[in-house]
N, C-alpha and C positions, 0 to 999 in steps of 0.2 A: 557619351551617355550610354548607360545600358539598354538592352533590349526593353524591358520593361518601361524604361524612362522615355524612349522612343516611343513607344506604344500609347503613353501618356499623351505625349506631345502631340502626335498627330490625331488622336482622339478629341483633344480641345481644339485644334485648328478646324478639324472636319466639324464639329459642333458649333465653333464660331461662325464658321460659314455658313450653318442653316440658321443658326440664331440671329445674325446680322443680315440676313437674306442679302449677301453680297454678289451671288450669283445671278438671282434676279435682277440686281440693279445694273450688272454689266450688261443683263441681255436688252435692258430697256433702255440703256445707253446707246447701244449698238442700233438698236430700230431708230431711235431720234436721230444718230446720226445720218443712217440711211436714207430718211425723210429729208434730211437737211442737203445731203448730195444731190437728192432729186429735184429739189427746189431751193436754191442757195439765198434766193433772196426774200423767201417767204418768212414775215416775221413771226408768223406763230410756228414754224419748225424751229427757228432761231430760240424762240422762248422756250418750247419743249426740250431742245437739247442742253439749254442753260439748267433748265430746273432738272434734267436727268441727271447732269454732272453733280448738282448740289446734293441729289438723294445719294448718289454714288459716295460722294464726301461723308454724308453723315454714317452711311452704312459702314464704311470703312473705319469710321472714330469708334462705332459702336464696337465692331471687332477688336479693336487695339483694347479698350478699356475693359475686354475680358480677360488680358493677360496682365502678369506681373512682370517687373521688369526682368528677372531672370528666364521667365518663359520666353520673351520675346528673343532674347539671345539665343534661345535653342531654335527658335521659328527661323532665325537668320542661319543658324547650323544645318539646318534642313535645307535650305534654298528657297524658303517662303518669302522672303523679304521683299522680293521684287514684284510678288504677286498678290501681297496683302498688306505690305507695312511702309513700303517707299512711298514717296509722293506721287503716287500714280495719277491722280484727277489734274495735278498742274503739268505732268508730262501729255497728259490729253490735250489740254488747253494750248501746250505750246505747238501740239501736231497742228491743231486747228488754226492758231494764227499765223503758222509759218507759211500757210496758203491758204488765206480765206475765200479767194475766188474760186479754189478747187479743192473743196473738203474731201474728194475723194482720194486724195494720198494720205489725209488723217483716217480715212476710213479703213484702207489698206492697214495702216499700221495698226488700228485698233484689232482689225479681224486675226491679225498675225498673233498680236499679245495673246488675246483671248483662246487662240489655238493653242498657244504654250500654254497657257493658264488652266486651261482646262485638261491638259495631258497632266500637268502636275497633279490637280486635285484627284485624277483618276487613278493615277499612280499610288496617291496616298489611301485613297480607298481600299485599292488593292493588296498595299501593304498593310493596314490594319487587318484586312481579313487573313491573309497570309500570317502574321504573327501570332494573330488568336488560333490560327488553325494548328500551329505547331506547338501551342500548350502557353504562349508568352503570356503574361496577365498584368494588368495595372496593379502596384502596388497601392490600392486604394486606402484613403484614410476612413474612418469612419466617423459620423457627425460628432461635432464634439472635439477632435483631434486636430492636433497640430504638431508640427516637426520643424526642425531647423538643420539646414545644411551649412557645411563648410566644405568650399571648393579650394584644395589646396596645388597652386600652380606646380609644376614639376621644378620649376627653376628653384622652389623651398627647400627640395631635397635631393635633387641631382640625380634621380634616377636610384638612390641608395637607400636600402630598405632602414638601416640604422637612423638615417635621418627622417624617414619617413615616420618612423615609430617616435621620433623627438617631437615632430609634429602633431601626432596623436595624442602625446604628452600635454602638449602645448592647448591643446583643444579640451582637453579633459580637465586643465587646472582651471583654464580661463571658465568653463561652464560652471565648475564648483564655486569658484569667486562669485561670479553674477548669481546663481542659485541660491547663494545664500543671502546675498544681499536682497534677492527678490522675495525669497519664502522662508528666510530665518534659518535654514537649513541646506545643507549639500544633497541634494535630491538623486535617485538613481538614474543613470542616462541609459536609455534604450536605444540600440543602433537600430534603426529601421533600414535604410538604403546604402548602398554602396554602389557608385556608379565610377566609370572611367572617361577618357582616357587621362585627362587630370583628374586624379582622384576626388569625389564628393562623398560626403559621408553624411547621412540624416540622422538626427537624434532626436528621439520623442522624449518631451519635459514638459514641465507646466506651463500653462499660457502666460503667467507671468513670467517665468524666466525667459521663454522665448521673446516675448517682448521686450525685456531688458536687454537681450543681446541684440534684438533687433535695433532698437533705439542707441544702443552703444555701437554698432555699425555703422549709424547713420551720423554719429557724432564723428567717427573715424575717416569718413567721407568728407566730412566739413572741414576738420583739421587737415587732413592731406591737402585741400586744396588751396588752405593757406600757405602750408609749407612749400607747393607747386607753384605759387606764385610768386615767392619769396627766391626759389630756384630759378625762376626764369629771369627775374631782374637782374639776379646774379650772374646769370650766363650772358644777357645782354651788356651788362657793365664791364664784365671782363672782356668784352671785345673793343672798348674804348680804350685807343693807344694812352690816352693821359693817365689812366687808373693802372698803366701795366705793372708800374713799381710799387703799388698801395697793396696792402692786404685785403683786398677784397674778398676772396673767397673767406678768409677767417671771419671777417665782419658778418658777413652774411650768414655763416654758419652758426654763429653765436646768436644771431637774431631767430634763426630757424630753432634752435635749442629753446630758447627762450619761450617761443610760441607754443612748442609741444608741452615743454613744463607748465606753463600757466594753463594749458588748455587740459592737461591731463589731472591736474591739481583742483581744479573748479569742478572737473567730472566727477572725481572722488566724492569731494565735499557734497556734490549733489546725491550719488549714490547712496551714500552715508547718512544723509540728513533722515532718512526712513528708517534706517534701522539702529542709529545710534542711541545708546542706552539700553539697549535690549538685552545685552550680555557683557562680559567683561573681555572680549574679544576686538574693541574698537582698532587696537593699534596694528594686530594681524590683519583685520579686515583691511584696513587703510593700505598696507603692503601688499596684499594680494592683489586688490583693484588696481593699485598704481602698476604693478606688474601687467597685470590683464589689459589694461588698457594701452601700456604702450607696447606692448607684443602684438594686440591686434592692430594698432595704428600701422607698426613697421609691416605687417603681413598685408595690410590692406596697398600698402605702397608697393608690395611686391607681387600684387596681382592676387590677393585671396579675396573671395566673395562669399556673402553670407545670405543666403535664400530661406525662405519662410513657406511653408506649405500648410493649410488649413482647410478645414470644412468645418462651417458653421453648425452649432448643436440644432436638432430638430426640435421645434418649441409648439408643444400642444397647450391647448387653451388650459389655463391657471396653473401652467409649470411655471411658477416665479424663478426658480432656481436655473431654468436652461435659459429663460428671458434676461436672468442676468447673466449668464456666461456668454450669452449672444452678442451683449455690448462690449464683453471684453474681447470677442472674435471681431466685432467690428474696429475699433481699437487696435488690434493685431492687424488687421487687413491694411489699415493706414499705414502702418509702420512698415509692412512687407511691399506695399507699393512706392514706399521712399526708398527701398535699396537700389538705388541707380548707381552701379560702380563703373566709373570711367575706366578709360582704355590709359593702362599706366605706359609712360615711355622714360626713358633715360635712365641711369643708374640711381638706385635707391641711396637715400641720404641719411634715412634713419637706422639706427642700429638696430639688430635683433635682441632684445634681452635673453639670457639664459633661459631654457625651458624649465630647469628644475633649480629649487633652492640648493645651496652648495652641501648641507646636510643632507638633503636627499639623495643627491647624486652618490655623496661617499657610501651612503646605507646602502643604494641600489648596486653599484659598483663593488661591494663586501660581498652582498647576497648573491649576485652572478658569479662571483669567484669561488665562492663555498659551494654554488651547482657545479 
């Protein structure tokens, strides 16, 4: 991530810490555990400790709900997972249950954990101040704005500029296909943010196009899971000696291809249902969307992710347009929250479709040769 993105995620974490009141919940738990250590058999102290754990759990749940899946991944990247996202409450319960007669051991473990956690949060507060001091700013959205980001794993382009450019051509062509399906025309694509180390590009588009891109990404995740289930069965079947001489791989590969083809064709029909008949380009749109779906699915299998950032519009009394837009943003947030990309394992089984149409590639090469 770049410095601006780091500042953003640190700010979100610290604001979430305040909003969810996790720090005060931890302090209350520490107090309750101290009372339990002083009088382990006192029922009221046992009850108070149990209630403090429940309140902490509620607070951590509130904190978690403040973040989208991609942001949660960034929290883990900066080391915040063990202090905010992991199953902390059950860990504390385990510390107590390991020595119910001597809760002082659990108290010692909790004290050490809270010391590390406090030091971590302090470092983040200092980091936010330092980044702001040297002029780093958040790339903040305006109310009513949204953007969509594509993270391109380096395995997709092997650190080669030409291949990275091809991946950006894929992004451009895919956005155009979904933009036309969502709005009826290929809208301009505004570049908003660029991050590293796996490059991530954020683009400003209409809410309708971003929503459609997000829904397509969730479709790709669902379809990939079906493919992955078949691949796992194939791997297990190949281990059985009785099937050693049978064409197991060919059988399962044919099934994978059929599942993908049926899923793509069904999704194309769904996407065209709202635009069919609007112009004479149905055949070309069908081809473009089929390519875009196959291309996105193959890249999701290789670790590409899609992220949506949004800031709902400010609604004033009587502003029916903003109220309507806010409903669209609520739908968009639900899509954004569903973008949970699994960790990809093993070699890909889906082929990457060519980035350009044959005539486009020939024209580009001719133009480059003339230059």
